[in-house]
PADONU-102035 format. One record per residue (C-alpha): residue number from 0; z, x negated, y. Coordinates in nm, 3 decimals. Each point is the difference from the previous one (the first is absolute). Example, Ala and Ser with C-alpha at 12.3 -4.5 7.8 and 13.67 -1.06 7.14 Angstrom:
BEGIN
NODE  nr      pz      px      py
NODE   0   0.780  -1.230  -0.450
NODE   1  -0.066  -0.137   0.344
***
This chain:
BEGIN
NODE  nr      pz      px      py
NODE   0  -0.217  -1.909  -1.894
NODE   1  -0.020  -0.426  -0.001
NODE   2   0.350  -0.074  -0.176
NODE   3   0.201   0.194  -0.241
NODE   4   0.296   0.023   0.255
NODE   5  -0.254   0.100   0.261
NODE   6  -0.066   0.306  -0.250
NODE   7   0.359   0.098  -0.048
NODE   8   0.041  -0.017   0.388
NODE   9  -0.275   0.249   0.050
NODE  10   0.124   0.229  -0.222
NODE  11   0.346  -0.007   0.138
NODE  12  -0.123   0.087   0.343
NODE  13   0.128  -0.396   0.104
NODE  14  -0.339  -0.149   0.082
NODE  15  -0.308   0.244   0.209
NODE  16  -0.308  -0.033  -0.192
NODE  17  -0.170   0.195  -0.256
NODE  18   0.037   0.039  -0.420
NODE  19  -0.149   0.337  -0.090
NODE  20  -0.227   0.236   0.235
NODE  21   0.219   0.302  -0.085
NODE  22   0.241  -0.162   0.212
NODE  23  -0.171  -0.137   0.284
NODE  24  -0.368  -0.186   0.076
NODE  25  -0.096  -0.177   0.277
NODE  26  -0.257   0.269   0.105
NODE  27   0.295   0.256   0.036
NODE  28   0.258  -0.218   0.110
NODE  29  -0.228  -0.030   0.336
NODE  30  -0.032   0.346   0.034
NODE  31   0.405   0.066  -0.049
NODE  32   0.052  -0.256   0.274
NODE  33  -0.257   0.154   0.238
NODE  34   0.176   0.371  -0.043
NODE  35   0.335  -0.133   0.038
NODE  36  -0.074  -0.190   0.303
NODE  37  -0.122   0.323   0.139
NODE  38   0.240   0.205  -0.101
NODE  39   0.263  -0.232   0.195
NODE  40   0.167  -0.071  -0.401
NODE  41   0.126  -0.280  -0.161
NODE  42  -0.171   0.011  -0.314
NODE  43  -0.278   0.251  -0.195
NODE  44  -0.088   0.116  -0.338
NODE  45  -0.357   0.149  -0.075
NODE  46  -0.093   0.245  -0.240
NODE  47  -0.238   0.159  -0.174
NODE  48  -0.027   0.326   0.171
NODE  49   0.219   0.177   0.302
NODE  50   0.162   0.185  -0.269
NODE  51   0.098  -0.272  -0.235
NODE  52   0.156  -0.173   0.343
NODE  53   0.188   0.263   0.074
NODE  54   0.133   0.067  -0.376
NODE  55   0.072  -0.374   0.041
NODE  56   0.230   0.028   0.272
NODE  57   0.198   0.270  -0.133
NODE  58   0.078  -0.156  -0.334
NODE  59   0.092  -0.319   0.148
NODE  60   0.269   0.198   0.183
NODE  61   0.118   0.321  -0.229
NODE  62   0.080   0.006  -0.353
NODE  63   0.046   0.266  -0.286
NODE  64   0.270   0.246   0.158
NODE  65  -0.033  -0.043   0.372
NODE  66  -0.195   0.153   0.249
NODE  67  -0.206  -0.066   0.323
NODE  68  -0.007   0.220   0.324
NODE  69  -0.417   0.050   0.102
NODE  70  -0.178   0.198   0.279
NODE  71  -0.137   0.346  -0.103
NODE  72  -0.317  -0.098   0.157
NODE  73  -0.105  -0.294  -0.191
NODE  74  -0.377   0.007  -0.156
NODE  75  -0.038   0.246  -0.293
NODE  76  -0.054  -0.321  -0.253
NODE  77   0.317  -0.149   0.122
NODE  78   0.177   0.385   0.007
NODE  79  -0.131   0.037  -0.365
NODE  80   0.172  -0.336  -0.105
NODE  81   0.346   0.047   0.142
NODE  82   0.026   0.333  -0.103
NODE  83  -0.157  -0.013  -0.348
NODE  84  -0.024  -0.368  -0.129
NODE  85   0.321  -0.168   0.136
NODE  86   0.230   0.243  -0.126
NODE  87  -0.129  -0.071  -0.398
NODE  88   0.085  -0.325   0.098
NODE  89   0.396   0.094   0.078
NODE  90  -0.079  -0.019   0.392
NODE  91   0.032   0.336   0.204
NODE  92  -0.133   0.085   0.337
NODE  93   0.140   0.184   0.277
NODE  94  -0.249   0.090   0.244
NODE  95   0.110   0.072   0.363
NODE  96  -0.158   0.021   0.382
NODE  97   0.013  -0.262   0.167
NODE  98   0.008   0.125   0.299
NODE  99   0.362   0.108  -0.110
NODE 100   0.230  -0.292   0.018
NODE 101   0.263   0.204  -0.122
NODE 102  -0.140   0.149  -0.308
NODE 103  -0.087  -0.396  -0.047
NODE 104   0.343  -0.080   0.018
NODE 105   0.130   0.243  -0.230
NODE 106  -0.261  -0.033  -0.281
NODE 107   0.092  -0.385  -0.045
NODE 108   0.284  -0.098  -0.227
NODE 109   0.144  -0.260  -0.210
NODE 110  -0.304  -0.003  -0.273
NODE 111  -0.231  -0.024   0.315
NODE 112  -0.232  -0.305  -0.006
NODE 113  -0.259   0.045   0.272
NODE 114  -0.108   0.247   0.292
NODE 115  -0.391   0.031  -0.023
NODE 116  -0.188   0.116   0.267
NODE 117  -0.338   0.011   0.146
NODE 118  -0.129  -0.147   0.371
NODE 119  -0.182   0.292   0.018
NODE 120   0.044   0.257  -0.241
NODE 121  -0.313   0.128  -0.208
NODE 122   0.094   0.306   0.034
NODE 123  -0.008   0.158   0.410
NODE 124  -0.088  -0.388   0.087
NODE 125   0.395  -0.060   0.150
NODE 126   0.115  -0.352   0.137
NODE 127   0.291  -0.056  -0.162
NODE 128   0.296  -0.102   0.220
NODE 129   0.034  -0.295  -0.183
NODE 130   0.271  -0.145   0.155
NODE 131   0.227   0.303   0.001
NODE 132  -0.051   0.044  -0.396
NODE 133   0.066  -0.389  -0.045
NODE 134   0.377   0.025   0.176
NODE 135   0.069   0.310  -0.222
NODE 136  -0.117  -0.207  -0.306
NODE 137   0.161  -0.318   0.123
NODE 138   0.337   0.163   0.036
NODE 139   0.006   0.124  -0.338
NODE 140  -0.100  -0.325  -0.113
NODE 141  -0.362   0.052  -0.136
NODE 142  -0.305  -0.147   0.081
NODE 143  -0.303   0.210   0.174
NODE 144  -0.324   0.005  -0.143
NODE 145  -0.290   0.066   0.223
NODE 146  -0.356   0.065  -0.174
NODE 147  -0.230  -0.136   0.322
NODE 148  -0.331   0.099  -0.121
NODE 149  -0.129   0.207   0.300
NODE 150   0.164  -0.277   0.222
NODE 151  -0.220  -0.232  -0.153
NODE 152   0.177  -0.327  -0.112
NODE 153   0.173  -0.030   0.329
NODE 154  -0.255   0.084   0.205
NODE 155   0.092   0.327   0.148
NODE 156   0.332  -0.021  -0.061
NODE 157   0.232  -0.256  -0.142
NODE 158   0.274   0.170  -0.163
NODE 159   0.188  -0.327  -0.065
NODE 160   0.078  -0.029   0.333
NODE 161   0.175   0.367   0.050
NODE 162   0.245  -0.118  -0.253
NODE 163  -0.187   0.085  -0.356
NODE 164   0.096  -0.273  -0.287
NODE 165  -0.273   0.048  -0.240
NODE 166  -0.402   0.149   0.103
NODE 167  -0.252   0.119  -0.244
NODE 168  -0.361   0.004   0.077
NODE 169  -0.290   0.167  -0.213
NODE 170  -0.266  -0.290   0.128
NODE 171  -0.268   0.221  -0.181
NODE 172  -0.056   0.190   0.334
NODE 173  -0.029  -0.168   0.362
NODE 174   0.049  -0.366  -0.113
NODE 175  -0.274  -0.024  -0.246
NODE 176  -0.183   0.238   0.184
NODE 177  -0.285   0.064  -0.222
NODE 178   0.181   0.256  -0.273
NODE 179  -0.105  -0.234  -0.229
NODE 180   0.268  -0.181  -0.133
NODE 181   0.358   0.147  -0.113
NODE 182   0.292  -0.229   0.094
NODE 183   0.372   0.012   0.122
NODE 184   0.283  -0.195   0.166
NODE 185   0.361   0.001   0.024
NODE 186   0.136  -0.213   0.347
NODE 187   0.348  -0.098  -0.027
NODE 188   0.163  -0.042   0.318
NODE 189   0.223  -0.267  -0.133
NODE 190   0.334   0.195   0.227
NODE 191   0.171   0.216  -0.218
NODE 192   0.358  -0.149  -0.099
NODE 193  -0.099   0.045  -0.404
NODE 194   0.416  -0.179  -0.008
NODE 195   0.133   0.216   0.208
NODE 196  -0.070   0.270  -0.176
NODE 197   0.037  -0.169  -0.323
NODE 198   0.097   0.320  -0.171
NODE 199  -0.249   0.189   0.015
NODE 200  -0.277  -0.301  -0.081
NODE 201   0.194  -0.211  -0.260
NODE 202  -0.349  -0.044  -0.174
NODE 203  -0.060  -0.234   0.298
NODE 204   0.339  -0.110   0.073
NODE 205   0.126  -0.086  -0.390
NODE 206  -0.140  -0.178  -0.274
NODE 207  -0.298   0.143  -0.147
NODE 208  -0.026   0.052  -0.347
NODE 209  -0.351  -0.002  -0.007
NODE 210  -0.025  -0.308   0.205
NODE 211   0.219  -0.282  -0.170
NODE 212   0.275   0.112   0.165
NODE 213  -0.157  -0.055   0.371
NODE 214   0.196   0.110   0.288
NODE 215  -0.285   0.125   0.261
NODE 216   0.181   0.025   0.340
NODE 217   0.162  -0.369  -0.065
NODE 218  -0.371  -0.095  -0.137
NODE 219  -0.211   0.099   0.305
NODE 220   0.209   0.122   0.251
NODE 221  -0.157   0.259   0.249
NODE 222  -0.295   0.020  -0.231
NODE 223   0.207   0.096  -0.295
NODE 224  -0.166   0.326  -0.040
NODE 225  -0.392  -0.090  -0.042
NODE 226   0.081  -0.252  -0.218
NODE 227   0.193   0.237  -0.218
NODE 228  -0.313   0.233   0.022
NODE 229  -0.224  -0.263  -0.096
NODE 230   0.204  -0.205  -0.307
NODE 231   0.112   0.324  -0.114
NODE 232  -0.195   0.323   0.086
NODE 233  -0.309  -0.120   0.045
NODE 234   0.027  -0.246  -0.333
NODE 235   0.127   0.276  -0.219
NODE 236  -0.225   0.297   0.164
NODE 237  -0.296  -0.184   0.072
NODE 238  -0.166   0.167   0.291
NODE 239  -0.149  -0.302   0.172
NODE 240  -0.286  -0.056   0.258
NODE 241  -0.287  -0.183  -0.197
NODE 242  -0.123  -0.305   0.233
NODE 243  -0.389   0.212   0.027
NODE 244   0.163   0.307   0.150
NODE 245   0.248  -0.231   0.209
NODE 246  -0.312  -0.187   0.170
NODE 247  -0.153   0.321   0.092
NODE 248   0.323   0.102   0.131
NODE 249  -0.003  -0.347   0.230
NODE 250  -0.340   0.105   0.080
NODE 251   0.070   0.308   0.165
NODE 252   0.310  -0.190   0.167
NODE 253  -0.285  -0.184   0.241
NODE 254  -0.120   0.324   0.171
NODE 255   0.309   0.167   0.024
NODE 256   0.037   0.030   0.393
NODE 257  -0.362   0.119   0.084
NODE 258   0.000   0.232  -0.337
NODE 259   0.297   0.181   0.061
NODE 260  -0.024   0.037   0.406
NODE 261  -0.328   0.171  -0.098
NODE 262   0.179   0.228  -0.262
NODE 263   0.264   0.063   0.260
NODE 264  -0.202   0.054   0.285
NODE 265  -0.263   0.272  -0.195
NODE 266   0.283   0.172  -0.112
NODE 267   0.179   0.062   0.315
NODE 268  -0.341   0.104   0.157
NODE 269  -0.067   0.240  -0.333
NODE 270   0.348   0.159   0.054
NODE 271  -0.058   0.045   0.414
NODE 272  -0.333   0.193  -0.094
NODE 273   0.177   0.191  -0.280
NODE 274   0.300   0.116   0.249
NODE 275  -0.309   0.099   0.210
NODE 276  -0.194   0.211  -0.249
NODE 277   0.020   0.384   0.006
NODE 278  -0.001   0.052  -0.380
NODE 279   0.306  -0.272  -0.045
NODE 280   0.355   0.140  -0.041
NODE 281   0.180  -0.314  -0.010
NODE 282  -0.072  -0.350   0.037
NODE 283   0.327  -0.267  -0.189
NODE 284  -0.071  -0.335   0.144
NODE 285   0.293  -0.222   0.114
NODE 286  -0.183  -0.111   0.323
NODE 287  -0.025   0.342   0.169
NODE 288   0.307   0.088   0.195
NODE 289   0.001   0.334  -0.178
NODE 290   0.111  -0.159  -0.319
NODE 291   0.377   0.002  -0.087
NODE 292   0.091  -0.388  -0.018
NODE 293  -0.260  -0.109   0.318
NODE 294   0.296  -0.111   0.169
NODE 295   0.037  -0.272  -0.235
NODE 296  -0.338  -0.159   0.005
NODE 297   0.109  -0.229   0.301
NODE 298   0.321  -0.127  -0.173
NODE 299  -0.191  -0.033  -0.365
NODE 300  -0.378  -0.036   0.065
NODE 301  -0.104  -0.314   0.073
NODE 302  -0.124  -0.013   0.374
NODE 303  -0.398   0.079  -0.007
NODE 304  -0.019  -0.016  -0.365
NODE 305  -0.084   0.418   0.008
NODE 306   0.171   0.249  -0.183
NODE 307  -0.128  -0.075  -0.361
NODE 308  -0.310   0.203  -0.146
NODE 309   0.096   0.272  -0.193
NODE 310   0.033   0.367   0.136
NODE 311   0.049   0.337  -0.147
NODE 312  -0.170   0.354   0.166
NODE 313  -0.014   0.358  -0.080
NODE 314  -0.244   0.260   0.077
NODE 315   0.078   0.336   0.244
NODE 316  -0.177   0.240  -0.313
NODE 317  -0.031   0.037  -0.330
NODE 318   0.299  -0.208  -0.130
NODE 319  -0.084  -0.190  -0.343
NODE 320  -0.371   0.149  -0.097
NODE 321  -0.134  -0.099   0.364
NODE 322   0.167  -0.338  -0.057
NODE 323  -0.150  -0.059  -0.348
NODE 324  -0.347   0.104   0.190
NODE 325   0.026  -0.220   0.223
NODE 326   0.038  -0.302  -0.214
NODE 327  -0.236   0.114  -0.261
NODE 328  -0.284  -0.032   0.323
NODE 329   0.067  -0.283   0.133
NODE 330  -0.266  -0.271   0.014
NODE 331   0.095  -0.308   0.128
NODE 332   0.397  -0.025  -0.093
NODE 333   0.088  -0.007  -0.366
NODE 334   0.228   0.215  -0.185
NODE 335   0.260  -0.297  -0.118
NODE 336   0.338  -0.046  -0.027
NODE 337  -0.008  -0.348   0.094
NODE 338   0.094  -0.188   0.354
NODE 339  -0.126  -0.233   0.170
NODE 340  -0.314  -0.074  -0.084
NODE 341  -0.313  -0.084   0.235
NODE 342  -0.116   0.361  -0.036
NODE 343   0.167   0.337   0.104
NODE 344   0.180   0.178  -0.274
NODE 345   0.113   0.352  -0.015
NODE 346   0.249   0.170  -0.259
NODE 347   0.207   0.284  -0.078
NODE 348   0.319  -0.027  -0.097
NODE 349   0.035   0.358  -0.149
NODE 350   0.324   0.073   0.120
NODE 351   0.179  -0.253  -0.246
NODE 352   0.296  -0.038   0.175
NODE 353   0.071   0.323  -0.001
NODE 354   0.239  -0.046  -0.268
NODE 355   0.172  -0.294   0.132
NODE 356   0.354  -0.037   0.058
NODE 357   0.128   0.000   0.387
NODE 358  -0.426   0.116   0.080
NODE 359  -0.003   0.356   0.200
NODE 360  -0.316   0.166   0.116
NODE 361  -0.269  -0.187  -0.185
NODE 362  -0.337   0.081   0.105
NODE 363  -0.304   0.080  -0.268
NODE 364  -0.217  -0.001   0.292
NODE 365  -0.002  -0.347   0.140
NODE 366  -0.197  -0.290  -0.127
NODE 367   0.031  -0.340   0.086
NODE 368  -0.260  -0.276   0.178
NODE 369   0.004  -0.382  -0.087
NODE 370  -0.212  -0.052   0.285
NODE 371  -0.264  -0.323  -0.038
NODE 372  -0.204  -0.251   0.227
NODE 373  -0.298   0.181   0.046
NODE 374  -0.078   0.093   0.315
NODE 375   0.200   0.297   0.177
NODE 376  -0.257   0.211   0.059
NODE 377  -0.154  -0.026  -0.367
NODE 378   0.355   0.194  -0.156
NODE 379  -0.012   0.254   0.236
NODE 380  -0.368   0.084   0.074
NODE 381  -0.092  -0.043  -0.342
NODE 382   0.278   0.136  -0.211
***
C-alpha cells in the first residue's frame, strides 16, 4: 500500500494489489492464475487443502436452511463433510446417482444452491456425464460444481468445457506430485448467470451487510462468486494457502505433463495385467472397455492423455482376509490412502461405502491402487 486511498481501494476490491496474506500473496496469485488457465476458468482462489477448497466452494453458495444435491460416489472425506459436518451449519445434502438425471432433477428444490459431482468418481471411477448433469442443474437455476482432482486440473478433463460452473481441485495429489505439501483450489468459470438467479443467491446480487453494502455482481461482474469467496469466506474462515506451499504446487506444475503421462500409462498397463491374472476377480479402471462408463472417455478425456492413474481390483478367493494378507505382504508398494505420489500406493477402503445413501453392492474385498512413476515391471514383478 502506497497511500491511504490505495489501501482503502485494495480492501474494497477496487485495486488489484496485496494488503494481507490471508487474502492473497504474490506466489499464490501466480498459482491461481495458472490453474485457472489450465481449467479454462475466469479466476481462481487457492486454499490450505483440497477439503478447505471444497468447504469454501459450498460456503460461498449455500446458507443455513438451504441444501445441495451431491453424488453418492464422492470421496470419503467429502462424503463425511457433506453428511455430518454441513448439517451442523444448517446445510443439508441429498445424495443421488449421477447417472440418473431424473433423480438429480427430482432432488432439486427451491432451497437447492448447487449440484456437486466428481469428474471421475472416487467410488467406482465413473466418468461423469458432465454436460447432461449441467443441463439439469442449469434448467433449475443452480450451478454445477465439479471436483476435478482426478482430472488433474484440466490436464485430463476440463469440466468447464462441458458446462461446469465451478471446479475444485485438491492439488496435494497429481498437481504437486510429491505427496509432501497440502493445497487446494477453486476455479470460477465466470459463466453462471447469478443475476438471473438472484432469488437463490441474494448474497451476491444484493448489498452485502458484511462488506459495506457492496453488491458483488455489480462490482465484479462474471467473477462475483470467486471474489465473494475471497473477500468474505476466506477473510472470515481463514483457510488460506501459504506462499511456501504455493511454491511447491507451482514447482509441480512445471513437470505436470510428463509425470501424469507416466502415471496414466503405468495405470493402463497395470490394469491390463491384473485383468489377465487368474487370481484377480475384477478390475475397475476407466480405460478398460468393460468399465460401465468407458463410452464417455472419448467425449470427456483429452485425447492421448490417458484414463487416470487410479484403479480398483478384487481377488477371486478369500474375501477381505485374503486381501488383507496381500496388502500386508507387499514389499515395494506402500500402504497409504494418498494419491498421485511418485510411489505406487495401495489402500483398502474396508467397506466404508456400505452405509452410504445411494450406494449398492459395496465390496469389502476390493482394494484401490494409486499407480506411481516406477518402471511398470517393478510393481508387477516385485509386489
